[in-house]
PyMOL CGO cylinders between C-alpha atoms (Angstrom):
from pymol import cmd
from pymol.cgo import CYLINDER

trace = [
    CYLINDER, 10.97, 13.60, -11.17, 12.65, 15.32, -8.32, 0.3, 1, 1, 1, 1, 1, 1,
    CYLINDER, 12.65, 15.32, -8.32, 9.35, 17.18, -7.55, 0.3, 1, 1, 1, 1, 1, 1,
    CYLINDER, 9.35, 17.18, -7.55, 8.21, 13.62, -5.96, 0.3, 1, 1, 1, 1, 1, 1,
    CYLINDER, 8.21, 13.62, -5.96, 8.72, 11.70, -3.22, 0.3, 1, 1, 1, 1, 1, 1,
    CYLINDER, 8.72, 11.70, -3.22, 8.13, 8.12, -2.64, 0.3, 1, 1, 1, 1, 1, 1,
    CYLINDER, 8.13, 8.12, -2.64, 8.45, 6.31, 0.89, 0.3, 1, 1, 1, 1, 1, 1,
    CYLINDER, 8.45, 6.31, 0.89, 8.27, 2.08, 1.43, 0.3, 1, 1, 1, 1, 1, 1,
    CYLINDER, 8.27, 2.08, 1.43, 5.29, 1.55, 4.70, 0.3, 1, 1, 1, 1, 1, 1,
    CYLINDER, 5.29, 1.55, 4.70, 5.80, -1.61, 6.86, 0.3, 1, 1, 1, 1, 1, 1,
    CYLINDER, 5.80, -1.61, 6.86, 2.23, -2.07, 7.83, 0.3, 1, 1, 1, 1, 1, 1,
    CYLINDER, 2.23, -2.07, 7.83, 1.72, -3.97, 11.39, 0.3, 1, 1, 1, 1, 1, 1,
    CYLINDER, 1.72, -3.97, 11.39, -1.07, -6.80, 10.91, 0.3, 1, 1, 1, 1, 1, 1,
    CYLINDER, -1.07, -6.80, 10.91, -3.29, -6.03, 13.69, 0.3, 1, 1, 1, 1, 1, 1,
    CYLINDER, -3.29, -6.03, 13.69, -6.29, -9.51, 13.01, 0.3, 1, 1, 1, 1, 1, 1,
    CYLINDER, -6.29, -9.51, 13.01, -3.20, -12.89, 12.31, 0.3, 1, 1, 1, 1, 1, 1,
    CYLINDER, -3.20, -12.89, 12.31, -3.79, -14.09, 15.80, 0.3, 1, 1, 1, 1, 1, 1,
    CYLINDER, -3.79, -14.09, 15.80, -6.73, -15.95, 14.05, 0.3, 1, 1, 1, 1, 1, 1,
    CYLINDER, -6.73, -15.95, 14.05, -4.66, -17.43, 11.27, 0.3, 1, 1, 1, 1, 1, 1,
    CYLINDER, -4.66, -17.43, 11.27, -2.67, -20.73, 12.32, 0.3, 1, 1, 1, 1, 1, 1,
    CYLINDER, -2.67, -20.73, 12.32, 0.54, -19.58, 9.22, 0.3, 1, 1, 1, 1, 1, 1,
    CYLINDER, 0.54, -19.58, 9.22, 3.18, -17.98, 10.05, 0.3, 1, 1, 1, 1, 1, 1,
    CYLINDER, 3.18, -17.98, 10.05, 3.23, -15.89, 7.33, 0.3, 1, 1, 1, 1, 1, 1,
    CYLINDER, 3.23, -15.89, 7.33, -0.46, -14.21, 7.89, 0.3, 1, 1, 1, 1, 1, 1,
    CYLINDER, -0.46, -14.21, 7.89, 1.20, -12.57, 11.28, 0.3, 1, 1, 1, 1, 1, 1,
    CYLINDER, 1.20, -12.57, 11.28, 4.07, -11.13, 9.38, 0.3, 1, 1, 1, 1, 1, 1,
    CYLINDER, 4.07, -11.13, 9.38, 3.96, -7.06, 8.27, 0.3, 1, 1, 1, 1, 1, 1,
    CYLINDER, 3.96, -7.06, 8.27, 3.42, -5.83, 4.80, 0.3, 1, 1, 1, 1, 1, 1,
    CYLINDER, 3.42, -5.83, 4.80, 5.00, -3.38, 2.59, 0.3, 1, 1, 1, 1, 1, 1,
    CYLINDER, 5.00, -3.38, 2.59, 2.71, 0.13, 0.79, 0.3, 1, 1, 1, 1, 1, 1,
    CYLINDER, 2.71, 0.13, 0.79, 4.72, 2.26, -1.44, 0.3, 1, 1, 1, 1, 1, 1,
    CYLINDER, 4.72, 2.26, -1.44, 3.75, 6.23, -0.81, 0.3, 1, 1, 1, 1, 1, 1,
    CYLINDER, 3.75, 6.23, -0.81, 4.27, 8.79, -4.43, 0.3, 1, 1, 1, 1, 1, 1,
    CYLINDER, 4.27, 8.79, -4.43, 3.07, 11.89, -2.77, 0.3, 1, 1, 1, 1, 1, 1,
    CYLINDER, 3.07, 11.89, -2.77, 4.49, 15.72, -4.51, 0.3, 1, 1, 1, 1, 1, 1,
    CYLINDER, 4.49, 15.72, -4.51, 6.98, 17.54, -3.02, 0.3, 1, 1, 1, 1, 1, 1,
    CYLINDER, 6.98, 17.54, -3.02, 5.19, 20.87, -4.56, 0.3, 1, 1, 1, 1, 1, 1,
    CYLINDER, 5.19, 20.87, -4.56, 2.05, 20.59, -2.76, 0.3, 1, 1, 1, 1, 1, 1,
    CYLINDER, 2.05, 20.59, -2.76, 1.22, 22.67, 0.50, 0.3, 1, 1, 1, 1, 1, 1,
    CYLINDER, 1.22, 22.67, 0.50, 1.97, 21.14, 3.94, 0.3, 1, 1, 1, 1, 1, 1,
    CYLINDER, 1.97, 21.14, 3.94, -1.41, 22.22, 5.86, 0.3, 1, 1, 1, 1, 1, 1,
    CYLINDER, -1.41, 22.22, 5.86, -3.27, 19.89, 3.34, 0.3, 1, 1, 1, 1, 1, 1,
    CYLINDER, -3.27, 19.89, 3.34, -3.77, 16.65, 1.08, 0.3, 1, 1, 1, 1, 1, 1,
    CYLINDER, -3.77, 16.65, 1.08, -3.46, 15.94, -2.02, 0.3, 1, 1, 1, 1, 1, 1,
    CYLINDER, -3.46, 15.94, -2.02, -6.06, 13.18, -3.32, 0.3, 1, 1, 1, 1, 1, 1,
    CYLINDER, -6.06, 13.18, -3.32, -5.00, 9.95, -2.76, 0.3, 1, 1, 1, 1, 1, 1,
    CYLINDER, -5.00, 9.95, -2.76, -5.86, 7.01, -5.49, 0.3, 1, 1, 1, 1, 1, 1,
    CYLINDER, -5.86, 7.01, -5.49, -5.72, 3.23, -3.65, 0.3, 1, 1, 1, 1, 1, 1,
    CYLINDER, -5.72, 3.23, -3.65, -3.14, 1.26, -6.78, 0.3, 1, 1, 1, 1, 1, 1,
    CYLINDER, -3.14, 1.26, -6.78, -3.81, -2.58, -6.52, 0.3, 1, 1, 1, 1, 1, 1,
    CYLINDER, -3.81, -2.58, -6.52, -1.69, -4.63, -8.36, 0.3, 1, 1, 1, 1, 1, 1,
    CYLINDER, -1.69, -4.63, -8.36, -2.76, -7.80, -9.80, 0.3, 1, 1, 1, 1, 1, 1,
    CYLINDER, -2.76, -7.80, -9.80, -3.46, -11.22, -9.25, 0.3, 1, 1, 1, 1, 1, 1,
    CYLINDER, -3.46, -11.22, -9.25, -3.45, -12.68, -6.36, 0.3, 1, 1, 1, 1, 1, 1,
    CYLINDER, -3.45, -12.68, -6.36, -0.47, -13.51, -6.03, 0.3, 1, 1, 1, 1, 1, 1,
    CYLINDER, -0.47, -13.51, -6.03, 1.98, -10.81, -8.50, 0.3, 1, 1, 1, 1, 1, 1,
    CYLINDER, 1.98, -10.81, -8.50, 3.47, -7.25, -6.73, 0.3, 1, 1, 1, 1, 1, 1,
    CYLINDER, 3.47, -7.25, -6.73, 3.86, -4.12, -7.41, 0.3, 1, 1, 1, 1, 1, 1,
    CYLINDER, 3.86, -4.12, -7.41, 7.94, -3.00, -7.38, 0.3, 1, 1, 1, 1, 1, 1,
    CYLINDER, 7.94, -3.00, -7.38, 8.97, 0.25, -6.65, 0.3, 1, 1, 1, 1, 1, 1,
    CYLINDER, 8.97, 0.25, -6.65, 10.61, 1.45, -9.78, 0.3, 1, 1, 1, 1, 1, 1,
    CYLINDER, 10.61, 1.45, -9.78, 9.99, 3.95, -12.20, 0.3, 1, 1, 1, 1, 1, 1,
    CYLINDER, 9.99, 3.95, -12.20, 6.58, 4.10, -13.09, 0.3, 1, 1, 1, 1, 1, 1,
    CYLINDER, 6.58, 4.10, -13.09, 5.24, 6.70, -15.47, 0.3, 1, 1, 1, 1, 1, 1,
    CYLINDER, 5.24, 6.70, -15.47, 1.55, 6.70, -15.22, 0.3, 1, 1, 1, 1, 1, 1,
    CYLINDER, 1.55, 6.70, -15.22, 2.32, 7.34, -10.96, 0.3, 1, 1, 1, 1, 1, 1,
    CYLINDER, 2.32, 7.34, -10.96, 4.49, 9.87, -11.67, 0.3, 1, 1, 1, 1, 1, 1,
    CYLINDER, 4.49, 9.87, -11.67, 2.18, 11.39, -14.47, 0.3, 1, 1, 1, 1, 1, 1,
    CYLINDER, 2.18, 11.39, -14.47, -0.38, 11.00, -11.24, 0.3, 1, 1, 1, 1, 1, 1,
    CYLINDER, -0.38, 11.00, -11.24, 1.63, 12.38, -8.72, 0.3, 1, 1, 1, 1, 1, 1,
    CYLINDER, 1.63, 12.38, -8.72, 3.04, 15.62, -10.64, 0.3, 1, 1, 1, 1, 1, 1,
    CYLINDER, 3.04, 15.62, -10.64, -0.89, 16.52, -11.53, 0.3, 1, 1, 1, 1, 1, 1,
    CYLINDER, -0.89, 16.52, -11.53, -2.08, 16.85, -7.56, 0.3, 1, 1, 1, 1, 1, 1,
    CYLINDER, -2.08, 16.85, -7.56, -2.21, 12.62, -6.30, 0.3, 1, 1, 1, 1, 1, 1,
    CYLINDER, -2.21, 12.62, -6.30, -1.03, 11.08, -3.74, 0.3, 1, 1, 1, 1, 1, 1,
    CYLINDER, -1.03, 11.08, -3.74, -0.20, 7.41, -4.48, 0.3, 1, 1, 1, 1, 1, 1,
    CYLINDER, -0.20, 7.41, -4.48, -0.86, 4.36, -2.11, 0.3, 1, 1, 1, 1, 1, 1,
    CYLINDER, -0.86, 4.36, -2.11, 0.65, 0.73, -3.83, 0.3, 1, 1, 1, 1, 1, 1,
    CYLINDER, 0.65, 0.73, -3.83, -0.77, -1.60, -1.38, 0.3, 1, 1, 1, 1, 1, 1,
    CYLINDER, -0.77, -1.60, -1.38, 2.04, -5.09, -1.59, 0.3, 1, 1, 1, 1, 1, 1,
    CYLINDER, 2.04, -5.09, -1.59, -1.00, -7.02, 0.83, 0.3, 1, 1, 1, 1, 1, 1,
    CYLINDER, -1.00, -7.02, 0.83, 0.27, -10.06, 1.87, 0.3, 1, 1, 1, 1, 1, 1,
    CYLINDER, 0.27, -10.06, 1.87, 0.51, -13.35, -0.21, 0.3, 1, 1, 1, 1, 1, 1,
    CYLINDER, 0.51, -13.35, -0.21, 2.46, -10.51, -2.92, 0.3, 1, 1, 1, 1, 1, 1,
    CYLINDER, 2.46, -10.51, -2.92, 5.13, -11.98, -4.74, 0.3, 1, 1, 1, 1, 1, 1,
    CYLINDER, 5.13, -11.98, -4.74, 8.88, -11.48, -3.09, 0.3, 1, 1, 1, 1, 1, 1,
    CYLINDER, 8.88, -11.48, -3.09, 8.12, -11.78, 0.35, 0.3, 1, 1, 1, 1, 1, 1,
    CYLINDER, 8.12, -11.78, 0.35, 9.09, -14.82, 1.09, 0.3, 1, 1, 1, 1, 1, 1,
    CYLINDER, 9.09, -14.82, 1.09, 6.98, -18.46, 0.85, 0.3, 1, 1, 1, 1, 1, 1,
    CYLINDER, 6.98, -18.46, 0.85, 4.76, -18.42, 4.26, 0.3, 1, 1, 1, 1, 1, 1,
    CYLINDER, 4.76, -18.42, 4.26, 4.01, -14.31, 2.78, 0.3, 1, 1, 1, 1, 1, 1,
    CYLINDER, 4.01, -14.31, 2.78, 2.77, -15.99, 0.29, 0.3, 1, 1, 1, 1, 1, 1,
    CYLINDER, 2.77, -15.99, 0.29, 0.12, -19.50, 1.62, 0.3, 1, 1, 1, 1, 1, 1,
    CYLINDER, 0.12, -19.50, 1.62, -0.95, -16.42, 3.68, 0.3, 1, 1, 1, 1, 1, 1,
    CYLINDER, -0.95, -16.42, 3.68, -3.67, -15.91, 1.13, 0.3, 1, 1, 1, 1, 1, 1,
    CYLINDER, -3.67, -15.91, 1.13, -4.60, -18.62, -0.50, 0.3, 1, 1, 1, 1, 1, 1,
    CYLINDER, -4.60, -18.62, -0.50, -8.28, -19.58, 0.99, 0.3, 1, 1, 1, 1, 1, 1,
    CYLINDER, -8.28, -19.58, 0.99, -8.68, -15.99, 1.99, 0.3, 1, 1, 1, 1, 1, 1,
    CYLINDER, -8.68, -15.99, 1.99, -8.32, -13.96, -1.05, 0.3, 1, 1, 1, 1, 1, 1,
    CYLINDER, -8.32, -13.96, -1.05, -11.23, -11.12, -0.67, 0.3, 1, 1, 1, 1, 1, 1,
    CYLINDER, -11.23, -11.12, -0.67, -10.61, -10.65, 2.42, 0.3, 1, 1, 1, 1, 1, 1,
    CYLINDER, -10.61, -10.65, 2.42, -6.66, -10.69, 4.55, 0.3, 1, 1, 1, 1, 1, 1,
    CYLINDER, -6.66, -10.69, 4.55, -6.52, -8.72, 0.11, 0.3, 1, 1, 1, 1, 1, 1,
    CYLINDER, -6.52, -8.72, 0.11, -8.70, -6.17, 1.39, 0.3, 1, 1, 1, 1, 1, 1,
    CYLINDER, -8.70, -6.17, 1.39, -8.61, -5.56, 4.80, 0.3, 1, 1, 1, 1, 1, 1,
    CYLINDER, -8.61, -5.56, 4.80, -4.42, -5.63, 4.26, 0.3, 1, 1, 1, 1, 1, 1,
    CYLINDER, -4.42, -5.63, 4.26, -5.45, -2.15, 2.05, 0.3, 1, 1, 1, 1, 1, 1,
    CYLINDER, -5.45, -2.15, 2.05, -8.25, -1.18, 4.18, 0.3, 1, 1, 1, 1, 1, 1,
    CYLINDER, -8.25, -1.18, 4.18, -5.43, -1.08, 7.12, 0.3, 1, 1, 1, 1, 1, 1,
    CYLINDER, -5.43, -1.08, 7.12, -2.80, 0.32, 4.63, 0.3, 1, 1, 1, 1, 1, 1,
    CYLINDER, -2.80, 0.32, 4.63, -5.28, 3.38, 3.63, 0.3, 1, 1, 1, 1, 1, 1,
    CYLINDER, -5.28, 3.38, 3.63, -5.93, 3.50, 7.56, 0.3, 1, 1, 1, 1, 1, 1,
    CYLINDER, -5.93, 3.50, 7.56, -1.97, 3.46, 8.27, 0.3, 1, 1, 1, 1, 1, 1,
    CYLINDER, -1.97, 3.46, 8.27, -1.42, 6.55, 5.54, 0.3, 1, 1, 1, 1, 1, 1,
    CYLINDER, -1.42, 6.55, 5.54, -4.15, 8.33, 7.67, 0.3, 1, 1, 1, 1, 1, 1,
    CYLINDER, -4.15, 8.33, 7.67, -3.29, 8.07, 10.36, 0.3, 1, 1, 1, 1, 1, 1,
    CYLINDER, -3.29, 8.07, 10.36, 0.42, 8.90, 9.71, 0.3, 1, 1, 1, 1, 1, 1,
    CYLINDER, 0.42, 8.90, 9.71, -1.01, 12.80, 8.23, 0.3, 1, 1, 1, 1, 1, 1,
    CYLINDER, -1.01, 12.80, 8.23, 0.12, 12.06, 4.80, 0.3, 1, 1, 1, 1, 1, 1,
    CYLINDER, 0.12, 12.06, 4.80, -3.86, 11.89, 3.37, 0.3, 1, 1, 1, 1, 1, 1,
    CYLINDER, -3.86, 11.89, 3.37, -7.27, 13.40, 3.98, 0.3, 1, 1, 1, 1, 1, 1,
    CYLINDER, -7.27, 13.40, 3.98, -10.19, 10.69, 4.77, 0.3, 1, 1, 1, 1, 1, 1,
    CYLINDER, -10.19, 10.69, 4.77, -12.28, 12.39, 2.91, 0.3, 1, 1, 1, 1, 1, 1,
    CYLINDER, -12.28, 12.39, 2.91, -10.25, 12.91, 0.05, 0.3, 1, 1, 1, 1, 1, 1,
    CYLINDER, -10.25, 12.91, 0.05, -10.04, 8.48, -1.48, 0.3, 1, 1, 1, 1, 1, 1,
]
cmd.load_cgo(trace, "trace")
């Protein structure tokens, strides 16, 4: 689908200073999918997609549902918060005991990140 663009974003952690695990300070990733055909001065509505888990991962592969949503005018933010599989044992071990706080804060940080990059509008999430 040549009308879609996909970026993998590295997001720095800003609130890991009170966490003793090394993995808690490592950046995490999010996949941002959008349409190349939108007007540059307009923002598509943003859908935030969360993987199951807590210890699971969203891959940057072709997804019919992601392609469909983007083709009908939505941007997608797929967050691999700290504790997701595939980012090393330290990152994986940063989540136990913090499910529902660390992962949620990472999702909120990812949303702030795409807003700050000018990829999304806070009024269209």
